[in-house]
C-alpha positions in Angstrom: -2.6 17.1 -43.5 0.6 17.2 -41.6 3.7 15.3 -42.4 3.0 12.9 -39.5 -0.5 12.1 -40.6 -1.9 9.9 -43.4 -5.3 8.8 -44.7 -6.2 5.2 -44.3 -9.8 4.2 -45.3 -11.1 7.8 -44.8 -9.7 7.9 -41.3 -6.9 10.3 -40.4 -4.0 8.8 -38.5 -1.9 11.1 -36.4 1.4 9.5 -35.8 2.6 12.4 -33.5 -0.3 11.9 -31.2 0.2 8.1 -31.3 3.8 8.6 -30.1 2.7 11.0 -27.4 0.1 8.5 -26.2 2.7 5.7 -26.1 5.1 7.8 -24.0 2.3 8.5 -21.5 1.2 4.8 -21.5 4.8 3.6 -20.9 6.7 6.4 -19.1 9.5 4.2 -17.7 10.2 2.6 -21.1 10.2 6.1 -22.6 12.7 7.4 -20.2 14.8 4.2 -20.9 14.6 4.8 -24.6 15.2 8.5 -24.8 17.5 9.0 -21.7 19.2 5.6 -21.1 22.0 6.8 -18.9 19.6 8.7 -16.6 17.1 5.8 -16.5 19.8 3.6 -15.0 19.8 5.9 -11.9 16.0 5.9 -11.4 14.9 4.0 -8.2 12.3 1.3 -8.6 10.0 3.2 -6.3 10.2 6.4 -8.3 7.0 7.8 -9.8 7.2 9.2 -13.4 4.8 12.1 -13.8 4.4 13.5 -17.3 4.0 17.3 -17.7 1.5 18.4 -20.2 1.8 21.6 -22.3 -1.4 23.5 -22.7 -2.4 25.0 -26.0 
């Protein structure tokens, strides 16, 4: 079990994966959270495309 995981009712919860999923589901909000100054300059019509790292 990793530091970011815990057991709940026999089910493994992976908090790292949950955070990654949230970033993918809410890309504009993620940019605003992690790079607020840069987010201010993003045009409303801009498309945020996440890049995935292969294993």
